[in-house]
KOLZA-549035 format. One record per residue (C-alpha): x, y negated, z negated. Coordinates in steps of 0.02 Angstrom, whole numbers, plus 50000, padded with zeros to 5 digits. Each point is the difference from the previous one (the first is absolute). Example, Ala and Ser with C-alpha at 12.3 -4.5 7.8 and 13.67 -1.06 7.14 Angstrom:
2
<rec c1="50615" c2="50225" c3="49610"/>
<rec c1="50069" c2="49828" c3="50033"/>
//
This chain:
150
<rec c1="49859" c2="50476" c3="51084"/>
<rec c1="50037" c2="50012" c3="49814"/>
<rec c1="49970" c2="49851" c3="49886"/>
<rec c1="50161" c2="50047" c3="49907"/>
<rec c1="50139" c2="49885" c3="50063"/>
<rec c1="50127" c2="50135" c3="49959"/>
<rec c1="49924" c2="50127" c3="50118"/>
<rec c1="50053" c2="49991" c3="50180"/>
<rec c1="49887" c2="50076" c3="50132"/>
<rec c1="50074" c2="50134" c3="50113"/>
<rec c1="49931" c2="50135" c3="50115"/>
<rec c1="49994" c2="50126" c3="49857"/>
<rec c1="49914" c2="49891" c3="49869"/>
<rec c1="50089" c2="49881" c3="49883"/>
<rec c1="50178" c2="49991" c3="49938"/>
<rec c1="50017" c2="49924" c3="49827"/>
<rec c1="50142" c2="49880" c3="49967"/>
<rec c1="50109" c2="50032" c3="49848"/>
<rec c1="50126" c2="49911" c3="49891"/>
<rec c1="50140" c2="50086" c3="50096"/>
<rec c1="49939" c2="49917" c3="50162"/>
<rec c1="49966" c2="49828" c3="49925"/>
<rec c1="50119" c2="49862" c3="50052"/>
<rec c1="49977" c2="49920" c3="49827"/>
<rec c1="50055" c2="50153" c3="49900"/>
<rec c1="50167" c2="49919" c3="49955"/>
<rec c1="49906" c2="49864" c3="49907"/>
<rec c1="49877" c2="50114" c3="49911"/>
<rec c1="50111" c2="50152" c3="49968"/>
<rec c1="50180" c2="50025" c3="49946"/>
<rec c1="50114" c2="50000" c3="50153"/>
<rec c1="50095" c2="50158" c3="49949"/>
<rec c1="49844" c2="50105" c3="49976"/>
<rec c1="50000" c2="50163" c3="50099"/>
<rec c1="49855" c2="50050" c3="50113"/>
<rec c1="49935" c2="50135" c3="49882"/>
<rec c1="49982" c2="49871" c3="49860"/>
<rec c1="49922" c2="49873" c3="50119"/>
<rec c1="49870" c2="50133" c3="50045"/>
<rec c1="49961" c2="50022" c3="49814"/>
<rec c1="49969" c2="49812" c3="49985"/>
<rec c1="49899" c2="50002" c3="50160"/>
<rec c1="49885" c2="50133" c3="49926"/>
<rec c1="49942" c2="49883" c3="49860"/>
<rec c1="49972" c2="49844" c3="50107"/>
<rec c1="49825" c2="49953" c3="50056"/>
<rec c1="49981" c2="49907" c3="50163"/>
<rec c1="49834" c2="49910" c3="50013"/>
<rec c1="49904" c2="49904" c3="50129"/>
<rec c1="50059" c2="49824" c3="50044"/>
<rec c1="49959" c2="49861" c3="49877"/>
<rec c1="49924" c2="49853" c3="50093"/>
<rec c1="50035" c2="49815" c3="49971"/>
<rec c1="49914" c2="49943" c3="49841"/>
<rec c1="49974" c2="50178" c3="49935"/>
<rec c1="50067" c2="50038" c3="49826"/>
<rec c1="50115" c2="50146" c3="49965"/>
<rec c1="49963" c2="49979" c3="49815"/>
<rec c1="49944" c2="49864" c3="49879"/>
<rec c1="50059" c2="49940" c3="49831"/>
<rec c1="49933" c2="50116" c3="49866"/>
<rec c1="49986" c2="50152" c3="50114"/>
<rec c1="50072" c2="50161" c3="49932"/>
<rec c1="50181" c2="50030" c3="50048"/>
<rec c1="50024" c2="50165" c3="50091"/>
<rec c1="50121" c2="49965" c3="50142"/>
<rec c1="50132" c2="49889" c3="50073"/>
<rec c1="49996" c2="49952" c3="50183"/>
<rec c1="50127" c2="49981" c3="50140"/>
<rec c1="49952" c2="49877" c3="50136"/>
<rec c1="50019" c2="50086" c3="50167"/>
<rec c1="49936" c2="49862" c3="50114"/>
<rec c1="49922" c2="49828" c3="49982"/>
<rec c1="50012" c2="49885" c3="49851"/>
<rec c1="49928" c2="50003" c3="49825"/>
<rec c1="49974" c2="49860" c3="49874"/>
<rec c1="49990" c2="50013" c3="49811"/>
<rec c1="49910" c2="49866" c3="49900"/>
<rec c1="49920" c2="49956" c3="49834"/>
<rec c1="49846" c2="49897" c3="49964"/>
<rec c1="50011" c2="49868" c3="49864"/>
<rec c1="49858" c2="49961" c3="49879"/>
<rec c1="49924" c2="49882" c3="50129"/>
<rec c1="50005" c2="50131" c3="50137"/>
<rec c1="50144" c2="49916" c3="50091"/>
<rec c1="50112" c2="50123" c3="50093"/>
<rec c1="50184" c2="50004" c3="49950"/>
<rec c1="50107" c2="50096" c3="50125"/>
<rec c1="50129" c2="50109" c3="49914"/>
<rec c1="50081" c2="50089" c3="50147"/>
<rec c1="50003" c2="50058" c3="50180"/>
<rec c1="50046" c2="50176" c3="50056"/>
<rec c1="50059" c2="50052" c3="50172"/>
<rec c1="50037" c2="50170" c3="50080"/>
<rec c1="50117" c2="50106" c3="49895"/>
<rec c1="49960" c2="49912" c3="49837"/>
<rec c1="49923" c2="50088" c3="49851"/>
<rec c1="49863" c2="49926" c3="49891"/>
<rec c1="49888" c2="50052" c3="49858"/>
<rec c1="50129" c2="50006" c3="49861"/>
<rec c1="49895" c2="49873" c3="49903"/>
<rec c1="49890" c2="50140" c3="49932"/>
<rec c1="50132" c2="50115" c3="49927"/>
<rec c1="50008" c2="49925" c3="49826"/>
<rec c1="49815" c2="49982" c3="49961"/>
<rec c1="49925" c2="50127" c3="50123"/>
<rec c1="49900" c2="49853" c3="50072"/>
<rec c1="50049" c2="49890" c3="50145"/>
<rec c1="50037" c2="49822" c3="49950"/>
<rec c1="49974" c2="49916" c3="50168"/>
<rec c1="49893" c2="50004" c3="50156"/>
<rec c1="50071" c2="50070" c3="50163"/>
<rec c1="49926" c2="49952" c3="50168"/>
<rec c1="50050" c2="50032" c3="50181"/>
<rec c1="50050" c2="49842" c3="50094"/>
<rec c1="49974" c2="50090" c3="50166"/>
<rec c1="49957" c2="50178" c3="50051"/>
<rec c1="50129" c2="50100" c3="49902"/>
<rec c1="50042" c2="50180" c3="49959"/>
<rec c1="50071" c2="50067" c3="49838"/>
<rec c1="50063" c2="50163" c3="49932"/>
<rec c1="49923" c2="50038" c3="49830"/>
<rec c1="50117" c2="50087" c3="49879"/>
<rec c1="49906" c2="50074" c3="49851"/>
<rec c1="50105" c2="49949" c3="49850"/>
<rec c1="49973" c2="50157" c3="49896"/>
<rec c1="50060" c2="50108" c3="50144"/>
<rec c1="50147" c2="49882" c3="50030"/>
<rec c1="50050" c2="50014" c3="49816"/>
<rec c1="49997" c2="50190" c3="50010"/>
<rec c1="50100" c2="50005" c3="50161"/>
<rec c1="50127" c2="49871" c3="49942"/>
<rec c1="50044" c2="50112" c3="49853"/>
<rec c1="50049" c2="50133" c3="50126"/>
<rec c1="50087" c2="49880" c3="50120"/>
<rec c1="50119" c2="49884" c3="49906"/>
<rec c1="50040" c2="49898" c3="50157"/>
<rec c1="49815" c2="49961" c3="50019"/>
<rec c1="49985" c2="49951" c3="49817"/>
<rec c1="50151" c2="49884" c3="50014"/>
<rec c1="49931" c2="49921" c3="50159"/>
<rec c1="49833" c2="49960" c3="49917"/>
<rec c1="50089" c2="49930" c3="49847"/>
<rec c1="50093" c2="49884" c3="50119"/>
<rec c1="49838" c2="49948" c3="50085"/>
<rec c1="49918" c2="49965" c3="49830"/>
<rec c1="50148" c2="49896" c3="49942"/>
<rec c1="49988" c2="49895" c3="50159"/>
<rec c1="49819" c2="49964" c3="49955"/>
<rec c1="50051" c2="49940" c3="49826"/>
//
């Protein structure tokens, strides 16, 4: 069996899940996006192994390269004060996007840890920028998501 949670075993090998098949696509992608454009987005998304409880997706100061869509589980963002005390800044559930904190400085400003075994879709930001110039609906959708974060 594959360790990739997006691959489903079948008699002929593995079938990979895609954005078009995801029941959360309405939260991550513009609703009116056609299947051909969804496939273009799907081509840039990286689906990784599960992130286990207590495992960090990234830490404050890490280089910003991607944003992430929570596919399953729950994720917590937090900061550490000068005394090392944890200050929770947010919780993210399936269908929510995180990682916008690194756009301005190219460094992440917070720590991100899985609260339970979770899966995320990684969206490389440089590729998203390129694609959003070609797909205005996608660009508008991500502007809306960023404004919600503000």
